[in-house]
N, CA, C and O atoms as CSV, one atom per row, in Angstrom:
chain,resi,resn,atom,element,x,y,z
A,1,UNK,N,N,139.333,102.647,99.547
A,1,UNK,CA,C,138.396,101.613,99.153
A,1,UNK,C,C,137.309,101.526,100.217
A,1,UNK,O,O,137.610,101.405,101.404
A,2,UNK,N,N,136.083,101.586,99.810
A,2,UNK,CA,C,134.955,101.566,100.738
A,2,UNK,C,C,134.738,100.155,101.277
A,2,UNK,O,O,134.828,99.168,100.548
A,3,UNK,N,N,134.452,100.093,102.562
A,3,UNK,CA,C,134.151,98.807,103.196
A,3,UNK,C,C,132.657,98.546,103.025
A,3,UNK,O,O,131.834,99.435,103.240
A,4,UNK,N,N,132.323,97.346,102.645
A,4,UNK,CA,C,130.903,97.021,102.541
A,4,UNK,C,C,130.413,96.495,103.881
A,4,UNK,O,O,131.140,95.810,104.601
A,5,UNK,N,N,129.184,96.823,104.198
A,5,UNK,CA,C,128.617,96.339,105.439
A,5,UNK,C,C,127.768,95.112,105.134
A,5,UNK,O,O,127.299,94.951,104.008
A,6,UNK,N,N,127.567,94.254,106.113
A,6,UNK,CA,C,126.760,93.057,105.854
A,6,UNK,C,C,125.327,93.435,105.496
A,6,UNK,O,O,124.759,94.368,106.063
A,7,UNK,N,N,124.756,92.702,104.555
A,7,UNK,CA,C,123.375,92.945,104.154
A,7,UNK,C,C,122.436,92.365,105.207
A,7,UNK,O,O,122.637,91.240,105.667
A,8,UNK,N,N,121.414,93.124,105.590
A,8,UNK,CA,C,120.442,92.569,106.546
A,8,UNK,C,C,119.607,91.487,105.865
A,8,UNK,O,O,119.430,91.499,104.646
A,9,UNK,N,N,119.100,90.559,106.663
A,9,UNK,CA,C,118.214,89.541,106.118
A,9,UNK,C,C,116.913,90.200,105.698
A,9,UNK,O,O,116.398,91.071,106.399
A,10,UNK,N,N,116.389,89.793,104.571
A,10,UNK,CA,C,115.114,90.323,104.106
A,10,UNK,C,C,114.022,89.949,105.103
A,10,UNK,O,O,113.125,90.744,105.386
A,11,UNK,N,N,114.109,88.729,105.632
A,11,UNK,CA,C,113.066,88.215,106.507
A,11,UNK,C,C,113.690,87.319,107.564
A,11,UNK,O,O,114.703,86.669,107.308
A,12,UNK,N,N,113.095,87.280,108.743
A,12,UNK,CA,C,113.512,86.366,109.796
A,12,UNK,C,C,112.325,85.497,110.187
A,12,UNK,O,O,111.177,85.816,109.877
A,13,UNK,N,N,112.614,84.402,110.867
A,13,UNK,CA,C,111.573,83.499,111.346
A,13,UNK,C,C,111.676,83.366,112.856
A,13,UNK,O,O,112.772,83.265,113.406
A,14,UNK,N,N,110.537,83.368,113.516
A,14,UNK,CA,C,110.538,83.085,114.947
A,14,UNK,C,C,110.796,81.597,115.129
A,14,UNK,O,O,110.730,80.824,114.173
A,15,UNK,N,N,111.088,81.203,116.358
A,15,UNK,CA,C,111.282,79.779,116.651
A,15,UNK,C,C,110.027,78.982,116.281
A,15,UNK,O,O,110.124,77.889,115.722
A,16,UNK,N,N,108.850,79.534,116.598
A,16,UNK,CA,C,107.595,78.828,116.310
A,16,UNK,C,C,107.407,78.627,114.807
A,16,UNK,O,O,106.998,77.548,114.376
A,17,UNK,N,N,107.698,79.644,114.011
A,17,UNK,CA,C,107.559,79.530,112.556
A,17,UNK,C,C,108.551,78.509,112.005
A,17,UNK,O,O,108.193,77.682,111.166
A,18,UNK,N,N,109.780,78.565,112.469
A,18,UNK,CA,C,110.798,77.637,111.979
A,18,UNK,C,C,110.429,76.192,112.323
A,18,UNK,O,O,110.568,75.302,111.483
A,19,UNK,N,N,109.967,75.957,113.534
A,19,UNK,CA,C,109.587,74.604,113.935
A,19,UNK,C,C,108.416,74.088,113.109
A,19,UNK,O,O,108.388,72.914,112.738
A,20,UNK,N,N,107.452,74.952,112.819
A,20,UNK,CA,C,106.295,74.534,112.021
A,20,UNK,C,C,106.711,74.234,110.587
A,20,UNK,O,O,106.258,73.242,110.015
A,21,UNK,N,N,107.558,75.063,109.995
A,21,UNK,CA,C,108.041,74.808,108.632
A,21,UNK,C,C,108.799,73.486,108.593
A,21,UNK,O,O,108.588,72.681,107.686
A,22,UNK,N,N,109.680,73.253,109.565
A,22,UNK,CA,C,110.445,71.992,109.611
A,22,UNK,C,C,109.510,70.799,109.729
A,22,UNK,O,O,109.719,69.785,109.064
A,23,UNK,N,N,108.478,70.903,110.569
A,23,UNK,CA,C,107.540,69.790,110.760
A,23,UNK,C,C,106.787,69.486,109.467
A,23,UNK,O,O,106.603,68.321,109.114
A,24,UNK,N,N,106.354,70.520,108.765
A,24,UNK,CA,C,105.626,70.311,107.503
A,24,UNK,C,C,106.563,69.737,106.444
A,24,UNK,O,O,106.181,68.832,105.702
A,25,UNK,N,N,107.787,70.259,106.371
A,25,UNK,CA,C,108.751,69.755,105.387
A,25,UNK,C,C,109.071,68.285,105.626
A,25,UNK,O,O,109.248,67.526,104.674
A,26,UNK,N,N,109.147,67.879,106.893
A,26,UNK,CA,C,109.469,66.488,107.226
A,26,UNK,C,C,108.388,65.527,106.734
A,26,UNK,O,O,108.670,64.355,106.487
A,27,UNK,N,N,107.150,66.013,106.590
A,27,UNK,CA,C,106.041,65.165,106.155
A,27,UNK,C,C,105.755,65.280,104.659
A,27,UNK,O,O,104.805,64.672,104.165
A,28,UNK,N,N,106.561,66.051,103.934
A,28,UNK,CA,C,106.330,66.264,102.504
A,28,UNK,C,C,106.444,64.951,101.736
A,28,UNK,O,O,107.276,64.104,102.059
A,29,UNK,N,N,105.601,64.791,100.717
A,29,UNK,CA,C,105.593,63.557,99.927
A,29,UNK,C,C,106.771,63.472,98.959
A,29,UNK,O,O,107.111,62.385,98.490
A,30,UNK,N,N,107.398,64.615,98.656
A,30,UNK,CA,C,108.588,64.613,97.798
A,30,UNK,C,C,109.609,65.579,98.398
A,30,UNK,O,O,109.237,66.444,99.192
A,31,UNK,N,N,110.871,65.452,98.040
A,31,UNK,CA,C,111.905,66.305,98.636
A,31,UNK,C,C,111.650,67.793,98.402
A,31,UNK,O,O,111.295,68.214,97.302
A,32,UNK,N,N,111.837,68.564,99.447
A,32,UNK,CA,C,111.642,70.010,99.397
A,32,UNK,C,C,112.952,70.670,99.802
A,32,UNK,O,O,113.552,70.303,100.812
A,33,UNK,N,N,113.395,71.650,99.010
A,33,UNK,CA,C,114.644,72.346,99.287
A,33,UNK,C,C,114.433,73.519,100.238
A,33,UNK,O,O,115.257,73.772,101.117
A,34,UNK,N,N,113.316,74.237,100.055
A,34,UNK,CA,C,113.086,75.448,100.853
A,34,UNK,C,C,111.622,75.850,100.768
A,34,UNK,O,O,110.834,75.261,100.027
A,35,UNK,N,N,111.284,76.861,101.539
A,35,UNK,CA,C,109.985,77.520,101.452
A,35,UNK,C,C,110.171,78.771,100.607
A,35,UNK,O,O,111.090,79.551,100.860
A,36,UNK,N,N,109.319,78.977,99.611
A,36,UNK,CA,C,109.390,80.192,98.788
A,36,UNK,C,C,108.291,81.148,99.254
A,36,UNK,O,O,107.124,80.767,99.341
A,37,UNK,N,N,108.674,82.392,99.553
A,37,UNK,CA,C,107.741,83.409,100.027
A,37,UNK,C,C,107.753,84.573,99.049
A,37,UNK,O,O,108.801,84.960,98.532
A,38,UNK,N,N,106.576,85.122,98.807
A,38,UNK,CA,C,106.460,86.276,97.927
A,38,UNK,C,C,105.198,87.054,98.234
A,38,UNK,O,O,104.531,86.806,99.238
A,39,UNK,N,N,104.880,87.975,97.384
A,39,UNK,CA,C,103.623,88.724,97.463
A,39,UNK,C,C,103.036,88.788,96.064
A,39,UNK,O,O,103.758,88.720,95.069
A,40,UNK,N,N,101.713,88.920,95.998
A,40,UNK,CA,C,101.049,89.064,94.703
A,40,UNK,C,C,99.891,90.025,94.861
A,40,UNK,O,O,99.400,90.252,95.967
A,41,UNK,N,N,99.461,90.588,93.747
A,41,UNK,CA,C,98.284,91.447,93.748
A,41,UNK,C,C,97.064,90.573,93.949
A,41,UNK,O,O,96.928,89.515,93.335
A,42,UNK,N,N,96.178,91.031,94.821
A,42,UNK,CA,C,94.952,90.277,95.051
A,42,UNK,C,C,94.326,90.619,96.384
A,42,UNK,O,O,94.891,91.359,97.189
A,43,UNK,N,N,93.151,90.068,96.599
A,43,UNK,CA,C,92.443,90.294,97.847
A,43,UNK,C,C,91.810,91.667,97.895
A,43,UNK,O,O,92.045,92.504,97.024
A,44,UNK,N,N,91.012,91.891,98.910
A,44,UNK,CA,C,90.263,93.151,99.004
A,44,UNK,C,C,91.136,94.339,99.385
A,44,UNK,O,O,90.751,95.480,99.127
A,45,UNK,N,N,92.305,94.108,99.993
A,45,UNK,CA,C,93.179,95.226,100.363
A,45,UNK,C,C,94.242,95.508,99.300
A,45,UNK,O,O,94.875,96.564,99.328
A,46,UNK,N,N,94.447,94.577,98.362
A,46,UNK,CA,C,95.366,94.860,97.269
A,46,UNK,C,C,96.515,93.887,97.085
A,46,UNK,O,O,96.947,93.658,95.955
A,47,UNK,N,N,97.028,93.304,98.178
A,47,UNK,CA,C,98.145,92.359,98.047
A,47,UNK,C,C,97.956,91.192,99.010
A,47,UNK,O,O,97.283,91.309,100.034
A,48,UNK,N,N,98.562,90.075,98.656
A,48,UNK,CA,C,98.517,88.880,99.490
A,48,UNK,C,C,99.908,88.273,99.580
A,48,UNK,O,O,100.680,88.329,98.623
A,49,UNK,N,N,100.223,87.697,100.724
A,49,UNK,CA,C,101.465,86.941,100.871
A,49,UNK,C,C,101.276,85.595,100.184
A,49,UNK,O,O,100.184,85.027,100.197
A,50,UNK,N,N,102.347,85.094,99.587
A,50,UNK,CA,C,102.309,83.775,98.965
A,50,UNK,C,C,103.376,82.893,99.598
A,50,UNK,O,O,104.450,83.366,99.971
A,51,UNK,N,N,103.071,81.622,99.713
A,51,UNK,CA,C,104.033,80.640,100.216
A,51,UNK,C,C,103.846,79.350,99.430
A,51,UNK,O,O,102.719,78.918,99.185
A,52,UNK,N,N,104.955,78.744,99.040
A,52,UNK,CA,C,104.917,77.460,98.349
A,52,UNK,C,C,106.226,76.736,98.599
A,52,UNK,O,O,107.235,77.351,98.945
A,53,UNK,N,N,106.199,75.439,98.423
A,53,UNK,CA,C,107.421,74.664,98.591
A,53,UNK,C,C,108.266,74.781,97.339
A,53,UNK,O,O,107.744,74.780,96.224
A,54,UNK,N,N,109.569,74.881,97.526
A,54,UNK,CA,C,110.499,75.003,96.402
A,54,UNK,C,C,111.345,73.743,96.318
A,54,UNK,O,O,111.989,73.340,97.287
A,55,UNK,N,N,111.332,73.137,95.155
A,55,UNK,CA,C,112.175,71.967,94.918
A,55,UNK,C,C,113.535,72.375,94.363
A,55,UNK,O,O,114.491,71.600,94.395
A,56,UNK,N,N,113.608,73.614,93.849
A,56,UNK,CA,C,114.876,74.138,93.350
A,56,UNK,C,C,114.907,75.647,93.501
A,56,UNK,O,O,113.864,76.292,93.611
A,57,UNK,N,N,116.099,76.199,93.506
A,57,UNK,CA,C,116.274,77.640,93.634
A,57,UNK,C,C,116.218,78.269,92.250
A,57,UNK,O,O,116.827,77.767,91.305
A,58,UNK,N,N,115.482,79.375,92.137
A,58,UNK,CA,C,115.439,80.136,90.886
A,58,UNK,C,C,116.629,81.096,90.875
A,58,UNK,O,O,117.107,81.496,91.936
A,59,UNK,N,N,117.110,81.467,89.688
A,59,UNK,CA,C,118.340,82.275,89.594
A,59,UNK,C,C,118.348,83.570,90.405
A,59,UNK,O,O,119.396,83.925,90.943
A,60,UNK,N,N,117.239,84.289,90.518
A,60,UNK,CA,C,117.245,85.581,91.198
A,60,UNK,C,C,116.645,85.538,92.605
A,60,UNK,O,O,116.456,86.586,93.223
A,61,UNK,N,N,116.344,84.348,93.118
A,61,UNK,CA,C,115.803,84.235,94.470
A,61,UNK,C,C,116.769,84.810,95.493
A,61,UNK,O,O,117.976,84.588,95.402
A,62,UNK,N,N,116.253,85.540,96.456
A,62,UNK,CA,C,117.024,85.974,97.623
A,62,UNK,C,C,116.965,84.808,98.608
A,62,UNK,O,O,115.876,84.314,98.903
A,63,UNK,N,N,118.097,84.363,99.117
A,63,UNK,CA,C,118.135,83.215,100.016
A,63,UNK,C,C,118.300,83.696,101.450
A,63,UNK,O,O,119.222,84.447,101.767
A,64,UNK,N,N,117.395,83.251,102.306
A,64,UNK,CA,C,117.458,83.561,103.731
A,64,UNK,C,C,117.515,82.242,104.478
A,64,UNK,O,O,116.699,81.351,104.242
A,65,UNK,N,N,118.476,82.121,105.376
A,65,UNK,CA,C,118.541,80.957,106.257
A,65,UNK,C,C,118.444,81.459,107.677
A,65,UNK,O,O,119.268,82.255,108.127
A,66,UNK,N,N,117.408,80.977,108.397
A,66,UNK,CA,C,117.176,81.439,109.750
A,66,UNK,C,C,116.578,80.310,110.576
A,66,UNK,O,O,115.654,79.635,110.123
A,67,UNK,N,N,117.085,80.102,111.759
A,67,UNK,CA,C,116.585,79.067,112.676
A,67,UNK,C,C,116.519,77.691,112.017
A,67,UNK,O,O,115.601,76.915,112.282
A,68,UNK,N,N,117.488,77.393,111.162
A,68,UNK,CA,C,117.552,76.080,110.534
A,68,UNK,C,C,116.615,75.886,109.361
A,68,UNK,O,O,116.427,74.759,108.905
A,69,UNK,N,N,116.017,76.969,108.859
A,69,UNK,CA,C,115.090,76.888,107.726
A,69,UNK,C,C,115.623,77.737,106.587
A,69,UNK,O,O,116.083,78.859,106.794
A,70,UNK,N,N,115.555,77.183,105.374
A,70,UNK,CA,C,115.946,77.937,104.187
A,70,UNK,C,C,114.687,78.487,103.530
A,70,UNK,O,O,113.727,77.755,103.291
A,71,UNK,N,N,114.703,79.796,103.239
A,71,UNK,CA,C,113.583,80.476,102.603
A,71,UNK,C,C,114.094,81.176,101.354
A,71,UNK,O,O,115.100,81.883,101.399
A,72,UNK,N,N,113.400,80.979,100.240
A,72,UNK,CA,C,113.685,81.710,99.015
A,72,UNK,C,C,112.666,82.831,98.911
A,72,UNK,O,O,111.464,82.601,99.039
A,73,UNK,N,N,113.150,84.043,98.680
A,73,UNK,CA,C,112.275,85.196,98.533
A,73,UNK,C,C,112.212,85.560,97.054
A,73,UNK,O,O,113.240,85.767,96.410
A,74,UNK,N,N,111.000,85.634,96.527
A,74,UNK,CA,C,110.786,86.050,95.149
A,74,UNK,C,C,111.429,87.428,94.974
A,74,UNK,O,O,111.172,88.317,95.786
A,75,UNK,N,N,112.255,87.637,93.942
A,75,UNK,CA,C,112.941,88.928,93.793
A,75,UNK,C,C,111.998,90.123,93.695
A,75,UNK,O,O,112.370,91.228,94.089
A,76,UNK,N,N,110.782,89.926,93.179
A,76,UNK,CA,C,109.816,91.034,93.083
A,76,UNK,C,C,109.247,91.400,94.448
A,76,UNK,O,O,108.635,92.459,94.594
A,77,UNK,N,N,109.436,90.551,95.444
A,77,UNK,CA,C,108.859,90.782,96.770
A,77,UNK,C,C,109.852,91.347,97.774
A,77,UNK,O,O,109.451,91.757,98.864
A,78,UNK,N,N,111.127,91.380,97.441
A,78,UNK,CA,C,112.158,91.755,98.405
A,78,UNK,C,C,111.870,93.101,99.068
A,78,UNK,O,O,111.905,93.200,100.294
A,79,UNK,N,N,111.589,94.131,98.284
A,79,UNK,CA,C,111.375,95.460,98.874
A,79,UNK,C,C,110.089,95.535,99.701
A,79,UNK,O,O,109.966,96.400,100.569
A,80,UNK,N,N,109.133,94.642,99.445
A,80,UNK,CA,C,107.904,94.623,100.239
A,80,UNK,C,C,108.086,93.835,101.536
A,80,UNK,O,O,107.350,94.050,102.498
A,81,UNK,N,N,109.066,92.921,101.568
A,81,UNK,CA,C,109.257,92.060,102.728
A,81,UNK,C,C,110.431,92.465,103.611
A,81,UNK,O,O,110.623,91.879,104.676
A,82,UNK,N,N,111.210,93.441,103.199
A,82,UNK,CA,C,112.400,93.839,103.947
A,82,UNK,C,C,112.056,94.157,105.403
A,82,UNK,O,O,111.244,95.041,105.677
A,83,UNK,N,N,112.673,93.437,106.322
A,83,UNK,CA,C,112.451,93.653,107.752
A,83,UNK,C,C,111.315,92.834,108.338
A,83,UNK,O,O,110.984,93.002,109.512
A,84,UNK,N,N,110.707,91.952,107.554
A,84,UNK,CA,C,109.560,91.169,108.004
A,84,UNK,C,C,109.982,90.009,108.897
A,84,UNK,O,O,111.012,89.374,108.669
A,85,UNK,N,N,109.179,89.745,109.906
A,85,UNK,CA,C,109.353,88.570,110.767
A,85,UNK,C,C,108.167,87.647,110.518
A,85,UNK,O,O,107.013,88.061,110.628
A,86,UNK,N,N,108.457,86.401,110.183
A,86,UNK,CA,C,107.415,85.409,109.982
A,86,UNK,C,C,107.244,84.639,111.273
A,86,UNK,O,O,108.219,84.148,111.841
A,87,UNK,N,N,106.005,84.531,111.742
A,87,UNK,CA,C,105.704,83.845,112.993
A,87,UNK,C,C,104.645,82.783,112.714
A,87,UNK,O,O,104.038,82.765,111.643
A,88,UNK,N,N,104.431,81.904,113.682
A,88,UNK,CA,C,103.362,80.912,113.596
A,88,UNK,C,C,102.556,81.017,114.875
A,88,UNK,O,O,103.103,80.921,115.973
A,89,UNK,N,N,101.251,81.213,114.729
A,89,UNK,CA,C,100.359,81.392,115.878
A,89,UNK,C,C,99.284,80.312,115.872
A,89,UNK,O,O,98.785,79.914,114.819
A,90,UNK,N,N,98.939,79.848,117.066
A,90,UNK,CA,C,97.830,78.908,117.239
A,90,UNK,C,C,96.871,79.464,118.265
A,90,UNK,O,O,97.287,79.983,119.300
A,91,UNK,N,N,95.578,79.354,117.975
A,91,UNK,CA,C,94.551,79.724,118.943
A,91,UNK,C,C,93.459,78.658,118.871
A,91,UNK,O,O,93.567,77.701,118.104
A,92,UNK,N,N,92.436,78.824,119.651
A,92,UNK,CA,C,91.350,77.851,119.682
A,92,UNK,C,C,90.682,77.701,118.323
A,92,UNK,O,O,90.315,76.593,117.931
A,93,UNK,N,N,90.523,78.802,117.603
A,93,UNK,CA,C,89.784,78.769,116.346
A,93,UNK,C,C,90.639,78.849,115.089
A,93,UNK,O,O,90.138,78.612,113.989
A,94,UNK,N,N,91.921,79.180,115.230
A,94,UNK,CA,C,92.718,79.440,114.036
A,94,UNK,C,C,94.190,79.153,114.298
A,94,UNK,O,O,94.692,79.366,115.401
A,95,UNK,N,N,94.862,78.671,113.279
A,95,UNK,CA,C,96.317,78.544,113.351
A,95,UNK,C,C,96.875,78.876,111.984
A,95,UNK,O,O,96.246,78.612,110.960
A,96,UNK,N,N,98.072,79.461,111.980
A,96,UNK,CA,C,98.677,79.789,110.701
A,96,UNK,C,C,99.871,80.706,110.846
A,96,UNK,O,O,100.200,81.174,111.936
A,97,UNK,N,N,100.507,80.946,109.718
A,97,UNK,CA,C,101.662,81.829,109.681
A,97,UNK,C,C,101.200,83.278,109.674
A,97,UNK,O,O,100.202,83.627,109.044
A,98,UNK,N,N,101.944,84.110,110.385
A,98,UNK,CA,C,101.640,85.533,110.511
A,98,UNK,C,C,102.882,86.303,110.099
A,98,UNK,O,O,103.993,85.958,110.504
A,99,UNK,N,N,102.700,87.345,109.295
A,99,UNK,CA,C,103.817,88.174,108.859
A,99,UNK,C,C,103.774,89.500,109.606
A,99,UNK,O,O,102.838,90.281,109.436
A,100,UNK,N,N,104.778,89.756,110.426
A,100,UNK,CA,C,104.927,91.036,111.115
A,100,UNK,C,C,105.824,91.897,110.232
A,100,UNK,O,O,107.050,91.824,110.308
A,101,UNK,N,N,105.186,92.714,109.393
A,101,UNK,CA,C,105.872,93.415,108.322
A,101,UNK,C,C,105.834,94.924,108.562
A,101,UNK,O,O,104.753,95.510,108.601
A,102,UNK,N,N,107.003,95.565,108.726
A,102,UNK,CA,C,107.021,97.015,108.930
A,102,UNK,C,C,106.575,97.808,107.703
A,102,UNK,O,O,106.333,99.011,107.799
A,103,UNK,N,N,106.464,97.147,106.555
A,103,UNK,CA,C,106.038,97.804,105.322
A,103,UNK,C,C,104.537,97.678,105.083
A,103,UNK,O,O,104.020,98.173,104.082
A,104,UNK,N,N,103.841,97.016,106.001
A,104,UNK,CA,C,102.400,96.855,105.881
A,104,UNK,C,C,101.721,98.076,106.478
A,104,UNK,O,O,101.946,98.416,107.639
A,105,UNK,N,N,100.890,98.733,105.680
A,105,UNK,CA,C,100.224,99.946,106.163
A,105,UNK,C,C,98.805,99.675,106.638
A,105,UNK,O,O,98.278,100.443,107.443
A,106,UNK,N,N,98.166,98.601,106.162
A,106,UNK,CA,C,96.847,98.215,106.653
A,106,UNK,C,C,96.527,96.809,106.156
A,106,UNK,O,O,97.263,96.231,105.356
A,107,UNK,N,N,95.408,96.273,106.649
A,107,UNK,CA,C,94.959,94.939,106.241
A,107,UNK,C,C,93.444,94.937,106.165
A,107,UNK,O,O,92.783,95.794,106.752
A,108,UNK,N,N,92.897,93.977,105.442
A,108,UNK,CA,C,91.447,93.866,105.357
A,108,UNK,C,C,90.920,93.203,106.630
A,108,UNK,O,O,91.697,92.702,107.443
A,109,UNK,N,N,89.632,93.202,106.793
A,109,UNK,CA,C,89.025,92.634,107.989
A,109,UNK,C,C,89.244,91.142,108.154
A,109,UNK,O,O,89.321,90.651,109.280
A,110,UNK,N,N,89.344,90.418,107.057
A,110,UNK,CA,C,89.519,88.968,107.149
A,110,UNK,C,C,90.969,88.581,107.439
A,110,UNK,O,O,91.246,87.442,107.813
A,111,UNK,N,N,91.882,89.516,107.269
A,111,UNK,CA,C,93.283,89.243,107.566
A,111,UNK,C,C,94.051,88.527,106.479
A,111,UNK,O,O,95.222,88.196,106.667
A,112,UNK,N,N,93.421,88.280,105.345
A,112,UNK,CA,C,94.087,87.566,104.257
A,112,UNK,C,C,94.770,88.483,103.260
A,112,UNK,O,O,95.615,88.039,102.484
A,113,UNK,N,N,94.414,89.747,103.275
A,113,UNK,CA,C,94.906,90.687,102.282
A,113,UNK,C,C,95.473,91.913,102.993
A,113,UNK,O,O,94.963,92.322,104.036
A,114,UNK,N,N,96.525,92.497,102.429
A,114,UNK,CA,C,97.220,93.613,103.073
A,114,UNK,C,C,97.538,94.718,102.079
A,114,UNK,O,O,97.497,94.523,100.865
A,115,UNK,N,N,97.857,95.884,102.629
A,115,UNK,CA,C,98.383,96.985,101.835
A,115,UNK,C,C,99.848,97.107,102.219
A,115,UNK,O,O,100.171,97.278,103.394
A,116,UNK,N,N,100.739,97.019,101.231
A,116,UNK,CA,C,102.179,97.090,101.473
A,116,UNK,C,C,102.778,98.253,100.718
A,116,UNK,O,O,102.323,98.604,99.630
A,117,UNK,N,N,103.803,98.848,101.302
A,117,UNK,CA,C,104.601,99.851,100.601
A,117,UNK,C,C,106.016,99.298,100.506
A,117,UNK,O,O,106.421,98.470,101.322
A,118,UNK,N,N,106.751,99.746,99.529
A,118,UNK,CA,C,108.138,99.307,99.406
A,118,UNK,C,C,108.960,99.900,100.539
A,118,UNK,O,O,108.715,101.027,100.969
A,119,UNK,N,N,109.934,99.138,101.019
A,119,UNK,CA,C,110.834,99.620,102.057
A,119,UNK,C,C,111.628,100.795,101.520
A,119,UNK,O,O,111.975,100.839,100.340
A,120,UNK,N,N,111.909,101.741,102.391
A,120,UNK,CA,C,112.704,102.887,101.984
A,120,UNK,C,C,114.179,102.554,102.109
A,120,UNK,O,O,114.585,101.788,102.983
A,121,UNK,N,N,114.969,103.135,101.231
A,121,UNK,CA,C,116.410,102.892,101.249
A,121,UNK,C,C,117.018,103.461,102.529
A,121,UNK,O,O,116.631,104.530,102.998
A,122,UNK,N,N,117.966,102.730,103.073
A,122,UNK,CA,C,118.671,103.215,104.266
A,122,UNK,C,C,119.578,104.367,103.872
A,122,UNK,O,O,120.180,104.335,102.799
A,123,UNK,N,N,119.688,105.385,104.718
A,123,UNK,CA,C,120.559,106.525,104.388
A,123,UNK,C,C,122.018,106.071,104.300
A,123,UNK,O,O,122.464,105.220,105.070
A,124,UNK,N,N,122.738,106.642,103.368
A,124,UNK,CA,C,124.156,106.331,103.206
A,124,UNK,C,C,124.935,106.878,104.395
A,124,UNK,O,O,124.658,107.970,104.890
A,125,UNK,N,N,125.911,106.099,104.842
A,125,UNK,CA,C,126.741,106.559,105.967
A,125,UNK,C,C,128.140,106.832,105.536
A,125,UNK,O,O,128.972,107.226,106.353
């Protein structure tokens, strides 16, 4: 009988990202269960990251819990986000969430749109 290995998390959050998500959730006008993250076609480079508050879990959502934050991953985005680290950066002129994604091959000049490839399957051991 083959032993199954633990599944890696689709996405992780840095301490800064987790703290920012918690702070925003604490100020929400209605109860929020999690942050939903996905990708969609759009922007000048071809794809954009999406984020929205989730009041309930959808049947096929991938659930990630990291640093005290629950994140639902849209099932269509899993292969594009595999191995991604979500961070939160602040500078003098800009603040926001940043996705450090190993599947990102390029981005547009404005930084809002990216080119993503699907993650490759891990070799069988």
